[in-house]
C-alpha positions as CSV (number, residue, x, y, z in Angstrom):
1,M,0.0,-0.1,-0.1
2,T,1.2,3.3,-0.9
3,K,2.4,5.7,2.1
4,I,1.8,9.5,1.5
5,L,3.4,12.5,2.9
6,V,1.0,15.3,3.0
7,T,2.6,18.9,3.7
8,G,0.6,21.6,4.8
9,A,-1.8,19.0,6.2
10,S,-3.7,21.5,8.6
11,G,-4.5,23.9,6.0
12,F,-7.8,24.6,4.1
13,V,-7.1,22.0,1.4
14,G,-4.8,19.8,3.6
15,S,-7.3,19.1,6.3
16,V,-9.8,17.9,3.8
17,L,-7.3,15.9,2.0
18,C,-6.2,14.2,5.0
19,D,-9.9,13.5,6.1
20,T,-10.3,11.9,2.6
21,L,-7.2,9.7,2.6
22,H,-8.3,8.5,6.1
23,A,-11.9,7.7,4.8
24,R,-10.4,5.8,1.9
25,N,-7.9,3.8,4.0
26,I,-5.0,5.2,2.4
27,Y,-1.9,5.5,4.9
28,F,-0.5,9.0,5.0
29,V,1.7,11.2,7.2
30,P,0.2,14.6,8.0
31,A,3.2,17.1,8.2
32,V,2.7,20.5,9.8
33,R,5.0,23.3,11.4
34,I,3.7,22.7,14.9
35,A,2.1,19.4,15.6
36,K,-1.1,19.5,17.8
37,S,-1.7,16.1,18.1
38,N,0.2,12.8,18.2
39,D,-0.9,11.8,14.5
40,Q,0.7,14.8,13.1
41,F,4.5,15.0,12.2
42,S,6.2,18.6,13.2
43,V,8.6,19.8,10.8
44,G,9.0,23.4,12.0
45,E,9.7,26.1,9.8
46,L,10.0,25.3,6.0
47,N,13.0,26.4,4.3
48,A,16.0,25.2,2.4
49,A,17.4,23.5,5.5
50,T,14.3,21.7,6.8
51,K,15.0,18.1,7.7
52,W,12.5,15.7,6.2
53,G,13.9,12.2,6.6
54,N,11.8,10.9,9.4
55,A,8.6,12.0,7.8
56,L,9.5,10.7,4.3
57,A,10.4,7.3,5.8
58,G,8.7,4.8,3.9
59,C,6.8,7.1,1.8
60,K,6.2,6.4,-1.8
61,A,4.5,9.6,-2.7
62,V,4.3,13.3,-1.5
63,I,1.5,15.7,-1.9
64,H,3.2,19.1,-1.5
65,L,0.6,21.7,-0.3
66,A,2.6,24.0,2.0
67,A,3.6,27.4,0.5
68,R,3.7,31.0,1.0
69,V,0.4,31.8,-0.4
70,H,-0.8,34.8,-2.5
71,V,-2.1,37.9,-0.6
72,M,-3.6,41.1,-1.8
73,N,-1.5,43.6,0.1
74,D,2.0,41.9,0.8
75,T,3.9,43.8,3.3
76,S,7.2,42.1,2.7
77,S,10.1,44.4,1.9
78,D,10.9,41.8,-1.0
79,P,8.0,39.8,-1.7
80,L,9.8,37.8,-4.6
81,A,12.6,36.8,-2.3
82,A,10.2,35.5,0.3
83,F,8.0,33.7,-2.0
84,R,11.3,32.1,-3.6
85,A,12.5,31.1,0.1
86,M,9.3,29.1,0.7
87,N,7.7,28.0,-2.6
88,V,11.1,27.4,-4.6
89,D,13.9,26.6,-2.2
90,A,11.9,24.9,0.5
91,T,9.9,22.8,-2.2
92,L,13.2,21.8,-3.8
93,N,14.7,20.9,-0.5
94,L,11.8,18.5,0.1
95,A,11.9,17.0,-3.4
96,K,15.7,16.2,-3.0
97,Q,15.3,14.6,0.1
98,A,12.3,12.6,-1.1
99,V,14.5,11.4,-3.9
100,Q,17.1,10.1,-1.3
101,C,14.3,8.4,0.8
102,G,13.0,6.4,-2.2
103,V,9.8,8.4,-2.9
104,K,8.5,7.7,-6.5
105,R,6.0,10.4,-7.1
106,F,5.9,14.2,-6.1
107,V,2.7,15.9,-6.4
108,F,3.1,19.7,-6.5
109,I,0.3,22.0,-6.2
110,S,1.0,25.1,-8.2
111,S,-1.4,27.8,-9.2
112,V,-3.2,29.0,-12.4
113,K,-1.4,32.3,-11.8
114,V,1.6,30.7,-13.4
115,N,-0.4,31.0,-16.7
116,G,-1.5,34.7,-15.9
117,E,-4.2,36.7,-14.2
118,E,-6.8,36.8,-17.0
119,T,-8.2,35.2,-20.1
120,T,-9.9,36.8,-23.1
121,S,-10.5,34.6,-26.2
122,K,-9.6,31.3,-24.9
123,P,-9.2,29.3,-21.5
124,F,-5.8,28.7,-20.1
125,T,-4.3,25.2,-20.9
126,A,-1.3,23.3,-19.4
127,F,0.5,23.8,-22.7
128,D,0.3,27.7,-22.8
129,E,3.5,29.7,-22.4
130,P,3.7,30.7,-18.9
131,A,3.0,34.3,-18.1
132,P,2.9,35.0,-14.2
133,L,2.4,38.7,-13.3
134,D,3.1,38.8,-9.6
135,P,5.8,37.2,-7.2
136,Y,3.7,34.6,-6.3
137,G,2.8,33.1,-9.8
138,Q,6.6,33.6,-10.6
139,S,7.7,31.5,-7.8
140,K,5.3,28.8,-8.5
141,L,6.7,28.7,-12.0
142,E,10.2,28.6,-10.8
143,A,9.4,25.7,-8.6
144,E,7.7,23.9,-11.5
145,I,10.8,24.4,-13.6
146,A,13.1,23.1,-10.7
147,L,10.9,20.1,-10.1
148,M,10.9,19.1,-13.8
149,E,14.8,19.4,-13.9
150,L,15.1,17.3,-10.8
151,A,12.7,14.7,-12.4
152,R,14.8,14.6,-15.6
153,T,18.0,14.0,-13.6
154,T,16.7,11.6,-10.8
155,G,13.7,9.8,-12.3
156,L,11.2,11.2,-9.7
157,E,7.8,11.4,-11.0
158,V,6.7,14.8,-10.6
159,V,2.9,15.8,-11.2
160,I,2.1,19.5,-11.2
161,V,-1.6,20.8,-10.5
162,R,-2.6,24.4,-11.2
163,P,-5.9,25.2,-9.4
164,P,-7.8,28.4,-10.0
165,L,-9.9,29.8,-7.1
166,V,-10.5,26.9,-4.6
167,Y,-13.9,26.9,-2.4
168,G,-15.6,24.8,-0.1
169,P,-16.6,24.5,3.6
170,G,-14.6,27.0,5.6
171,V,-13.5,29.3,2.6
172,R,-12.3,32.6,3.5
173,A,-11.1,35.9,1.9
174,N,-13.2,37.1,-1.0
175,F,-15.4,34.2,-1.4
176,L,-16.4,34.7,2.2
177,K,-17.1,38.4,1.8
178,L,-19.6,37.5,-1.2
179,M,-21.4,35.2,1.0
180,Q,-21.7,37.7,3.7
181,L,-23.0,40.4,1.2
182,V,-25.6,37.9,-0.1
183,K,-26.6,37.0,3.4
184,M,-27.2,40.7,4.1
185,G,-29.2,41.1,1.1
186,V,-27.0,44.1,-0.2
187,P,-27.9,45.1,-3.8
188,L,-24.8,44.7,-5.8
189,P,-24.0,46.4,-9.1
190,L,-23.2,43.1,-11.0
191,G,-26.1,42.1,-12.6
192,A,-24.8,43.0,-16.2
193,I,-21.5,41.2,-15.9
194,H,-21.0,38.5,-18.0
195,N,-17.5,37.3,-17.5
196,R,-16.5,33.5,-17.3
197,R,-14.6,32.3,-14.4
198,S,-13.5,28.8,-13.5
199,M,-13.3,27.6,-9.7
200,V,-12.7,24.2,-8.2
201,A,-14.6,22.6,-5.4
202,L,-12.3,21.5,-2.6
203,V,-13.7,18.1,-2.9
204,N,-12.8,18.0,-6.6
205,L,-9.3,19.2,-6.1
206,V,-8.7,16.7,-3.4
207,D,-10.0,13.9,-5.5
208,L,-7.8,14.9,-8.3
209,L,-4.6,15.0,-6.1
210,I,-5.2,11.6,-4.8
211,T,-5.7,10.5,-8.4
212,C,-2.3,12.0,-9.3
213,T,-0.5,10.1,-6.7
214,H,-1.0,6.8,-8.4
215,H,-2.4,7.0,-11.8
216,P,0.3,5.7,-14.4
217,A,-0.2,8.6,-16.8
218,A,0.1,11.3,-14.6
219,A,3.8,11.1,-14.2
220,G,5.7,14.3,-15.8
221,Q,2.3,15.9,-16.5
222,T,0.8,19.5,-15.7
223,F,-3.0,19.4,-15.2
224,M,-5.6,22.3,-14.9
225,V,-8.6,21.5,-12.7
226,S,-11.9,23.0,-12.3
227,D,-15.6,22.1,-11.7
228,D,-16.0,22.0,-15.5
229,N,-18.7,24.7,-15.0
230,D,-17.4,28.2,-15.7
231,V,-19.8,31.1,-14.5
232,S,-20.2,34.7,-14.5
233,I,-19.9,36.6,-11.3
234,S,-23.6,37.3,-11.7
235,E,-24.4,33.6,-12.0
236,L,-22.3,32.8,-8.9
237,L,-24.1,35.4,-6.8
238,R,-27.4,33.9,-7.9
239,M,-26.3,30.3,-7.0
240,L,-25.1,31.5,-3.7
241,A,-28.6,33.0,-3.1
242,R,-30.3,30.1,-4.2
243,A,-28.2,28.0,-1.7
244,M,-29.4,30.4,1.0
245,G,-33.0,30.6,0.1
246,K,-32.7,34.3,-0.9
247,R,-33.4,36.5,-3.8
248,S,-30.3,38.0,-5.5
249,L,-30.4,41.6,-5.7
250,L,-28.1,42.6,-8.7
251,L,-28.3,45.8,-10.3
252,P,-27.5,46.0,-14.2
253,I,-24.5,48.4,-14.1
254,P,-22.3,48.5,-17.0
255,A,-18.8,47.2,-16.3
256,G,-17.3,50.4,-17.6
257,I,-18.8,52.4,-14.9
258,I,-17.9,49.9,-12.2
259,A,-14.2,49.7,-13.3
260,G,-14.1,53.7,-13.5
261,T,-15.6,54.0,-9.9
262,A,-13.3,51.3,-8.6
263,A,-10.2,53.1,-10.2
264,I,-11.2,56.4,-8.4
265,L,-11.4,54.3,-5.2
266,G,-8.2,52.8,-5.6
267,K,-9.9,49.4,-5.9
268,S,-8.9,48.5,-9.5
269,A,-7.6,45.0,-8.5
270,V,-10.7,44.1,-6.7
271,A,-12.8,45.2,-9.8
272,S,-10.7,43.2,-12.1
273,R,-11.4,39.9,-10.0
274,L,-15.1,40.7,-10.2
275,L,-15.4,41.8,-13.9
276,G,-12.5,40.0,-15.7
277,S,-12.6,36.3,-16.9
278,L,-10.2,33.5,-15.8
279,Q,-11.0,30.1,-17.3
280,V,-9.1,27.0,-17.5
281,D,-9.4,24.1,-20.0
282,I,-9.3,20.7,-18.2
283,N,-9.9,18.3,-21.2
284,H,-6.2,17.4,-21.0
285,T,-6.9,16.4,-17.3
286,K,-10.1,14.4,-18.2
287,S,-8.5,12.5,-21.2
288,T,-5.2,11.6,-19.7
289,L,-6.5,10.5,-16.2
290,G,-10.3,9.6,-17.0
291,W,-11.0,11.9,-14.4
292,K,-14.1,14.1,-13.9
293,P,-15.4,16.3,-10.9
294,V,-16.9,14.1,-8.4
295,I,-19.3,16.9,-7.1
296,T,-21.3,19.6,-9.1
297,M,-20.7,23.2,-8.6
298,Q,-24.1,23.9,-7.1
299,E,-23.8,20.8,-4.6
300,S,-20.5,22.3,-3.4
301,L,-21.9,25.6,-3.1
302,N,-24.7,24.3,-1.1
303,K,-22.5,22.7,1.3
304,T,-20.3,25.7,1.5
305,V,-23.2,28.0,2.3
306,A,-24.5,25.5,4.8
307,H,-21.2,25.7,6.7
308,F,-21.3,29.5,6.3
309,L,-24.7,29.7,7.7
310,A,-23.9,27.6,10.6
311,H,-20.8,29.3,11.6
312,H,-21.8,32.9,11.0
């Protein structure tokens, strides 16, 4: 039976991944910075000098979730250096030790930001020329390149997964803010926005990650992932309202007016996330792995909203 090391095991994705592995009777080692229970493995700070030997002992696969994540207002004096230290140097350190410990497969969670920030005429694919526009996306691309070079020289089977926005019960940040606005019944000026955005339910991402630890065709591949159901911001808000049993209050304000107002208020970055499109094409993922989402977007939104209402 394959034993899997899961880094970032206490995080938003990691906790659900570990619960799913346990439910499927798959043996795993949950690695965290500071262990809070006897079944967790404490590795301390993640950097280029972190010692992974004990955690890797007997493992045949690694799912590497731990990372310095993207934030809207980074206060670091040198964001790229900070992202590189965690997302590139620490990742490569783990992968090299994994090779030494006999690990066969290394599943790396990257980001759609490696492709870019916005789509226009067609969705992003795993075969597009990378075009990261911020330090986070740049660091993820550099990690991908370093891992693939390590794979070439050692035989380690590297699998890269680039998720878009991940949502599910317990989601925070902008997705949580949207749910709060819908719950309050605040009229939103987004009724005339017809962009297209890909998202991935936490359950679907976790299922794909587990598939990538053992599927023979996954080795050496890069996969995009989504719910395979792209929606506009107005459609998303209506789906959230439906899950709450509420009416969606959407005003048909033209995108140009919204963008102009946001610029005046210094909120152009927020507006671009609401108004712009970001789609991913998962046909390569589906055809290569025979994989498809295990839950629909509306089902996942229903579960996300139910958790939100129970805790807020």
